[in-house]
Structures are given as structure tokens and as C-alpha cells.
N, C-alpha and C positions, 0 to 999 in steps of 0.2 A: 325127451328130446333128440331131434332127428342129428346123428352124426354121418357127416360127409364120407365117403369110400375110401379105399388105398388109394396113394397115387398110381400104382399100378392100373387101377380099374378106371379113374378119371382120364388117365393118358389113351389107354385104350378106347374109350368112349369117345374121344377127340380125335383118334385117329380116324374113325368114319368118315370126319369133315375132309380129311385130309385126302382119302380114298373118292369120294363120290363128286365134290366141288369141281372135279376136273371135267366132268360132265357140264356143269353151270357153266364154266368158262372157255373150255375148247367146243363143244356143240352150240349150247345154247346162245352164246356171247360172239364169240370170234371166228373161229374157221368156217364152222358149217354154214351160218349164215352170208358169209361171202363165198363159200361154195355153192351153196344153193343159188345165190343170184346170180353167180356167173354162167353156172352149167344152165341154169332155166332163161337165159337170155338169147333167146332163138330168133335169126332174124324172120325165120318163117312163120313165128308166133306172134303176127300182129305189132308190127315194131320193136318186137324183141322181148317182152315182157309179161305179154298177156298168156297167161300158161293154162293150157285146156288141160281140166281134170274133171273126173266124173259128170262129162257131157255138158261142162259149164267152163268160163275163161275167168282167169282171178290175175290179178296183178302179182308177179312173182311174191314181192315183198309180204303183200296181205296174204297169199295162202299160205306161206311158212305161219303168220299169227294165227290164221286158222286153224292149224294142224296143232299148235301148241294149247290154243284154247280147248280143241276139242280133247288132247290128251291130258288136260287139267280138270277137265268136265267127267271124263271117266272114271280119273280118281278119287275126285270128290263124290261122285255116286257110291264108288264101291268102298270108300274108307270105312263108313259105319259097320260095311259087313264085317271086313275084314280085320276090325279092330275088337269086334264082338267075340271073331274067333279068337284071337290071341290074347285077350283078356280074361276069358274063361277059360280058357287051355295054360294059361302062364307060358306061352311062346312067343314073345314078342320077338325073339331073336331070332326063331326060324321065320317069321315074315321079312325080315330086315334080310336075310338072307333071300329069300325070294325074289324081292325087290331088287335087290344089290344084282343079282345073277341076270334077271330081265333087261334092267337097264342097261348091264355090259356087253349083253348078246345085241341090244338093237345098238348101241353106240359101234361097236366090232363091224357089225353089220353092213355099218355106211363106207366099209371100204370098196364095198361093189358097188357103190351107187355112182351112176353116170346119168348124164341127161337124159337118156334114150330109156332109160327104165325109171321115171319118175315115181311110180308106186313104191319100190324098194326105198329110196330113201325118204317118201314120207312114213312108211311103216317103221323105218329104222327109228326115226327123229322121235314118233309117239311112244315107241316102246322103249327108248331113252330117257324121254321127261317122263312115263309111268314110274318105271322104276327109279328114277331119283326122287319123284315128290312121293311114291306110295313107301319107300323106305323112310323117308323125313319123318313118318308121323310115330313110328316106333324108335326111331333115333331119338327124337324129341321128349317121349314119353320116358326116356331114361331117367331123363337130368333129374325130376324133382326125387326119383329114388335113388340117385347115387351121390347128391349133393344137398347139403343142408342149407336152410333157405340164403342164409348170411352170404352163401359161399356161389350162389347161382348166377349172377351177374359174373363173377369171374371166371368160371369155367364155361359158362354158355361162350363168354368172349374169346375165349381158350380155343374151344371148337370153331368158332367161326377163322380163327387167326390160321390156325392148323389148315384149314379149307384152305386160305387165300396162298397160303406157302405152298403147298404143294400142288395146287393149280398152276401158280406161276412157274413152277420149275417146269412141269410136262408143257407148259404155254412157249417156254424159251426152248425147250427140246422140237415141240412142233417147228418153231419160227427157223431152228437152225436146218432142220429138214430142207424147208423151202428154200429157206438160201444157197443150201450146198446142192440142192438138185434142179438149180437154177435151169427155167426151158422146160420141166418137168414139175411144175409145181403142184397141176392136179393130184399127181400121182405121191407127192410129198405129203400132200391136203389128208390123201385117204389112207395114207400110212400112220398120219396123228389119229384119225379116226379110231384105228384098230389098235392103237396104243390107249386109249383113254379107257377100252375095254378092259385091257390086260392090267392097268394100273388099278383099276376101280377094283377089280376081283384082287387081285393080289392083296393091295393094302390092307382091305375089309378084313382078309384073316385075322388079322392082331386083331381088331377089335371083336371078332366074333370066337377068338382064343380067351379075352381077357373080360368080357362082360360077363355078370353072373347070370343064371339061367332060373328065373323067379317061379317059385312053386304056384303049381294051379290052383287058381282061387274058388273056393265053393260058391257055385252060383244056382239059381234055378231058372237061367236062361236054357230055352230049348229050340228055339228057331234061330236060328244064325242069319236067317234072312231078313229077318223083323226086328229083331233083338237090339241090333245095333242103331236103329232109326230110332227107337221106342229110348237107348242111351242117349242121342244125341237131344230129343225133345228132353230127357228128364233133365240132363245138364243146361240145357236152354232154360227150364222152369228154372232150376237153381241159379243159374246164371242172373235173373231177372230179379232174383232176391236180394242181389249183391250189388248195393248202388254205384259204386266205383269198378268195379270187374266189368258190369253190363257198360258201360258208357265208354270204357277202353277197348272193348272187344268190338263196339261200335265204329271209334275211330280207327281202328287198327281194321277193319274191314274196308274202308275207305281210302286211308292211306296207302293201303297194300296195292290197290289196284293201280296207283300212281307209281309206287315204288318199282314193283315187280313189272310193270309194262317197260318202264323207262331201260329197265336192265335188260329186257328181252329186245328192245327196237334201238339200242344204240348205235350199235354198227350197220344197222339198216341206215339210220340218220346219216352215220359218218360217209355210207358207199353210196348212197341214192342221191341224198339231198347236197352233202356239202363235196360230193364226188374225190374224196380222197383215197391217196392209194392205199392196196390192201395191206402192204408192210409196214404204212401209220400206223392203220386200224389196230393190227396185229400190237404193236408197241405201245400203242395208248390203252389197250385192255390190261397189259402189262404194270402199266404204271396206274390204273384204278386198284389192281389187286393189291400192288405194294401201299398204297395208301390206304387201301381199307383196312391194313392190317393196324395200323396206326390209330384208325379213326375207330375201328371197336375197342380197342384198351382205352382209347382216351373217353370214350362215352361212357364205358364201363366206369370209369374213374370218377366223372363228372358225375354220373347218377349216383353215388355214393355221397357227394359235397352236396347237389342240390335237389336230388331226388328223382326216379325213375321219369314221370310225367313232366315235369317241368322241360328237362334234357329232349323228350322225344318232341316236346311242343317247338322247341328251338330248330330241331332237326328237320320237322314237317314245314317250316317258316323256309328254312334253308333250301328244301327240295323246291319248293314253289319258284325260290330265286333262279336256280338250274331251268327250269321248265321256260321262264321268263328269258332268261339268257340263252338258250340253245334256239329259241324264235328268231332273237336278232342275231343271233351268230349265222342263220339260214339267210336271213335279211341281208346281212351284209355278203355275203356268198353272193346272192342273187343281181347285188350291185356291182359285183366285181372285184369285190376284197378278197382278200386273203384268210379262208377261212382256219388254217392249221395252227396257230398259234391260241384263238381262241376255245378250240377244239381240244387244245391240250389242258387248257384251264380249267374247263369244262368236266375231262376228265379227271384232274385232281379233286374239283368239289364234290363229284359223282364217289369218287372212292372213298373219300374223307366219310361221308355220311351215311354209303351203302352198308359198309360192314356194321357200323355202330346201330341203325335201326333196325335192323334184322337182329341182332344178337341182344339188344335191350328191350325191344317188343317180346323175344321169347321168355328172356327172364322175369320180365313186367309180368305177363302172364301168369308164372308159374309162381309169383308170388302173392300175387293177388287172388288166386283161385285157393277156395277153401282146402283145410286139411283132410285128405283123404286118400286111400290105397286105389281109388280107380283112376289112375292118373292116365291110364290109355282114353280113357273116354273123353276125360277133359279136354288131352290135347288132340283126341281126336276133330273135338268143336271147333277148337282151335286151327286145326291144320284145313279141316272142314271150310271154316270161313276165309282163311287165305286163300286156298285153292278156287273158291266161288268167285272172291275176288279179283284175282288173275284172270279167271274165265271171261269175266265181265270187262275189265279192264283191256285186256289182249285184243279181245274182239272187236269192243267200241275202236280201238286204236285203228286195228285193220280196216274196219268198216269206214269208218273216217277217211283214213287214206287212199281208200277204193274209190269213194265217192268226192273226192278233192282232188285226186290225180292231177287235172290240171288247171288246180287254182290253190296251190300250196301244198299238198298232199302230206308227207310226214310232218312238215312244219305247222299246220294248221292242226295235225292232229295232237301234236304238244300242247298245243294251249287248253286240250279238252281236259287233258290230265290234270290243270291247274285246279280245276273244280272239284274233281276225288280230293287234291290235297287239301284243298279249304275245308270240306266239310269233315275230313279228320281232325282237322285245326280246332274246328268247332268242340266236337266230342270231347276232345282230348282237355280242352278249356274246362267242358264242364265236367269232367271225372276227377279233375284236379281241384275243382272247386267243393265237389261234393267229399273228395277226402279230406280236406282241410275243414270242413263243417262238422266232419265226424270225429276227428282228432281233437275240436274244440269242444265238442258234449262231454 
């Protein structure tokens, strides 16, 4: 029977969430989207937001979405290769370090990004996204190795909670810089980008010191360029034989398209569609993070009482309601209404289910997967599924926005996400049904 690792190891593992979540909040969700939209809104660029890049013109918010999709696409393709190397050599920690430093350098480089050097901002954004996403597969793969099955929901939620707390602290520091440097907000924002990189690297050292270094595994793998894809196929074949897990992973694929896209596009929605002031958007995202802490813990406790899959189904239904409410909030704004209070309400709703669905999805997968020492390969499959979902979801969202810019824009793009959530809900229902059938057999 597996025993959960000592408290020091668990805390060291959770600290990486504290370290890297500042990227997800400051760069992906608030400061950078706001800054990117501002510096790419130039009168000489066809009414302000048609940005020229690589010989083409893009709506600035769509260009942002495409860059995120590209970064996750590269990560998805390289995941199998990297984890093949890590799994055969037992050096997950080294790869976690590599992606940590890549992401931190990318975030720090944004300090030098201004509107006239667009390529630097895009390169820094892509490096940050690749560093963040690339590190997560090795970070996640530690969970089943340091936690017994009955403790994984709680420990997974602890990691997310630590991430939310840490990111909120740096978010408030950045907000304080913006307020304290009134009249020079651009410089204050770029300093915040630099602080993200420093924060990420500094606190990650606690993780690197505390996590165990697992021994190299004996394996017959010889070609790291192909063996990873062979492993993905192998895991896929195993998953196909597990009726509950295969239905869950299909559900996860579809609802992740919606969840991750909402998180990436929330600031764009508030800035471009609802025309809310930047300060309000920053405060709103802080609210989301604080509520997410409560949500992650609450979902963990509910899963113990009702089971993981029923709770996930309820959360997905809630996400569908959030998308519908966001659409009507935009309609209300178009008709001359005040969108501030409805947006605050949406922020609380998103925050409550955001942390819960991520934490619970990760722990559900770890509990449904078969007993194996090859955890990195299974979590490569899990993360590969999520990253491809992000690529498709964000790309479709950006494309929908670009093609409907004069007919609803982001507002109509939100409705497209409901389809993803609904398909995910159906697969969750089939997973629950199959799980109950197997229990009664």
C-alpha cells in the first residue's frame, strides 16, 4: 500500500504552484493582455487594432489568442519526446527546472516589450507559455508518486490553493506599482513582468530542494525522438481498455476547451467588449483568484461526499451558465446598460468553479489510472490531451472573434464554447453510468 510522502515533501511540491501560477495570472490573465491590447492599438494600424504581423493583419486580441495556441501546440508536440527522456533517466526534476527557467526568462523579457518591437512581446509570451505548460507535466507526474490515492484530492487542491494565494500577492504588488506610478503605468506594468520571472525562479528553488530525485528506470527505449509517441500510443491503448477512464478523458478533452479558453479570454472580454477600465479588470481577477481558493477546497470536500464525476458534472453545467450569462451581459452593455456589477458577479462565479474543476480533474485522472510506475507517460497523455484542447479551443475562439468582429465579436465566440462544455457533460454522464454499472457487477 502506498504511503503519502512526509509533509516537507508535500509542501515543497505545492510550492511550485505558488511559484509558477504568477505567470498564469499576471501574464496570461490580466496585466499582459491589457498591456498587449493597449500597445497594439495604434491609429495607423487600420482603426487601431488590425495588427500587421508576418505579412498579414490580425485583430489584436485574436493575434494574442493565436500566439497562445501556437505555444501550446509546440508544447503538445514536444511533450512525448521530453517525457520519454525524463522517464527513462528518472530526471523529472531537471526538466521541471528547464521549463521553469525558460518561462521565467520569457516573462522577464517582456520588460523590454513596447509597441514598436512586437516580435519581442510575442516571443516572450510564447516562451512564458511553453515554460509554464512544459513544467506542469513533470510537476503533475509527481502527484501519484508522493501521495496515496485517498490523499490526492486534498493534496491536489492544496497545490492549486497555494498557486492562487501566491499569484494574488504578486498581482496586488503589481497593482500597487500601477497606482504608485500614476502617469507611467506602462513602465509599472513592465516592472511587474520582470517581477514575475524573479518570483517564479526564486520560489521554485524550494521545490527543487525538497522534491526527491527518483532513480533511473531500466528500460529498453533507445530513440527518444520516437519512443515518447510510442508511449502515448501505448497509454492510449491501455486507456481504451478502461471503460470509465476513457470516457472521463474524452469529457476532459472537451470541457477543457471551454475552461482554458474562458480563463485566457476573460480579460479581453472585459476590456474590448464591456469596455471596463483596466483597474477594475485587475481587481476583478484578484477576486477570481481569492474565490478560487475557496472553490478548490470546496470541490475537494464535495468529491468525498458525492464522488468526483458527479461533482464535475455539476461544475460543467455551472460553466455553461457562466457562458450564457456573459453573453447576456454583453447584450446588456450594447443596449446601454451598466456592465460593472454583472461582470463582478461573473468573476465570482468563474473563480468558484475555476480552481475546483482543474484540481478535481487532475486528481480524478490520477485515481482512475491503473497502478503503474510509469506515471510520467500517463500524465504526458493527460497533459497532451489538455494542451491539444487548449490549442483547438483558443484558436477557434480567436478565429470566431476575427470573423465576427463586426457582428458580435467576442460575445458570439463565447456561445461557441457552450458546445464544448455540453459534449464534455455528455461524456461525463456516460463515465458515471459506466462507473456505477461496474460497481454493481
